[in-house]
C-alpha positions as CSV (number, residue, x, y, z in Angstrom):
1,M,-7.7,32.3,-27.6
2,K,-3.8,33.9,-28.4
3,I,-4.6,37.6,-28.7
4,Y,-2.1,39.6,-30.8
5,V,-2.4,43.0,-29.6
6,A,-1.5,46.2,-32.9
7,G,-1.5,49.4,-31.8
8,P,1.1,52.3,-32.5
9,Y,4.4,51.5,-32.3
10,T,7.1,54.5,-33.5
11,K,4.1,57.3,-34.2
12,G,3.6,60.1,-31.3
13,D,5.9,58.7,-27.4
14,V,7.8,55.3,-28.1
15,A,7.5,54.8,-24.4
16,I,3.5,55.8,-24.5
17,N,2.8,53.9,-26.9
18,V,4.5,50.8,-25.4
19,R,3.6,51.2,-22.2
20,A,-0.3,50.8,-23.9
21,A,0.4,48.0,-25.4
22,I,1.8,46.3,-22.4
23,Y,-1.3,47.6,-20.3
24,A,-4.0,46.0,-22.8
25,A,-1.9,43.5,-23.1
26,D,-1.9,42.6,-18.9
27,Y,-5.0,43.3,-19.0
28,V,-6.1,40.8,-22.2
29,T,-4.2,37.9,-19.7
30,S,-4.7,38.7,-16.0
31,V,-8.0,40.4,-16.0
32,L,-9.8,38.6,-19.4
33,G,-7.8,35.2,-19.2
34,H,-6.3,35.0,-22.7
35,V,-3.1,34.8,-23.5
36,A,-1.6,37.8,-25.4
37,F,1.3,38.4,-27.7
38,C,2.7,42.2,-27.4
39,P,4.6,43.0,-30.0
40,H,6.2,46.2,-28.2
41,L,7.9,44.1,-26.5
42,T,10.5,44.0,-29.2
43,H,11.1,47.2,-28.0
44,F,13.7,45.9,-25.5
45,W,14.8,43.7,-27.8
46,H,15.7,46.0,-30.5
47,V,17.0,48.6,-27.6
48,I,20.1,45.6,-26.6
49,Q,20.3,43.7,-30.2
50,P,19.2,46.5,-33.3
51,H,18.0,45.7,-36.3
52,E,18.3,47.8,-38.9
53,D,16.3,46.6,-41.7
54,I,12.7,47.0,-40.2
55,N,11.2,43.6,-42.6
56,F,13.7,42.0,-39.8
57,W,10.3,43.2,-37.1
58,Y,7.7,43.2,-39.2
59,T,8.9,39.2,-40.2
60,Y,8.7,38.4,-36.9
61,D,5.9,40.0,-35.8
62,I,3.6,38.7,-39.0
63,E,4.7,35.2,-38.2
64,W,3.5,35.4,-34.9
65,L,0.5,37.0,-36.1
66,K,-0.3,33.6,-38.0
67,V,-0.6,31.8,-34.9
68,C,-3.4,33.7,-33.3
69,D,-6.7,33.7,-32.9
70,A,-7.5,37.8,-32.5
71,I,-6.5,40.6,-32.9
72,L,-6.8,43.9,-30.7
73,R,-6.2,47.1,-32.5
74,L,-5.3,49.5,-30.2
75,K,-6.1,53.4,-30.6
76,G,-3.8,55.5,-32.6
77,E,-2.5,56.4,-35.9
78,S,-0.5,53.5,-37.7
79,V,0.7,52.0,-40.9
80,G,1.9,48.5,-39.4
81,A,-0.9,48.1,-36.9
82,D,-3.3,48.7,-39.6
83,R,-1.4,46.1,-41.8
84,E,-1.8,43.3,-39.2
85,V,-5.2,43.9,-38.9
86,E,-5.4,43.5,-42.7
87,I,-3.3,40.1,-42.7
88,A,-5.4,39.7,-39.7
89,Q,-8.2,39.4,-41.2
90,E,-7.0,37.2,-44.7
91,L,-6.4,35.0,-42.5
92,G,-9.6,35.4,-40.7
93,L,-8.8,36.6,-37.1
94,Q,-11.1,38.4,-35.3
95,V,-10.8,41.9,-34.8
96,F,-11.0,43.5,-31.8
97,W,-11.4,47.9,-31.3
98,S,-11.6,48.0,-27.7
99,I,-10.3,45.5,-25.0
100,F,-13.7,45.7,-24.0
101,D,-15.8,43.8,-27.0
102,I,-13.4,41.3,-25.8
103,P,-15.3,38.4,-23.7
104,K,-13.7,37.2,-20.6
105,A,-12.3,32.7,-21.5
106,S,-14.8,30.4,-20.3
107,A,-13.3,28.6,-17.2
108,T,-12.0,24.8,-18.8
């Protein structure tokens, strides 16, 4: 599965939030055998080439969400991640509320 990692970004410490998302994405990919999309990595893009209009990032993220099979909602308050879950549900994607609910990918 292609799994979108949704979680807090600006609420709290951005560095800690980005680190948590990267750890989750790595686990989804390295341990569970799926392909994770980690929108938090755009943090580094924004540092190098800022886009002040937040809609640039929202649009970018939602386009990636549309091609995923599921979404993992990390813990923590986030209006953006909550909206991503709503959109995922509208798209009929599976929603995982814990990394431990995601089954290992079957060997092909």
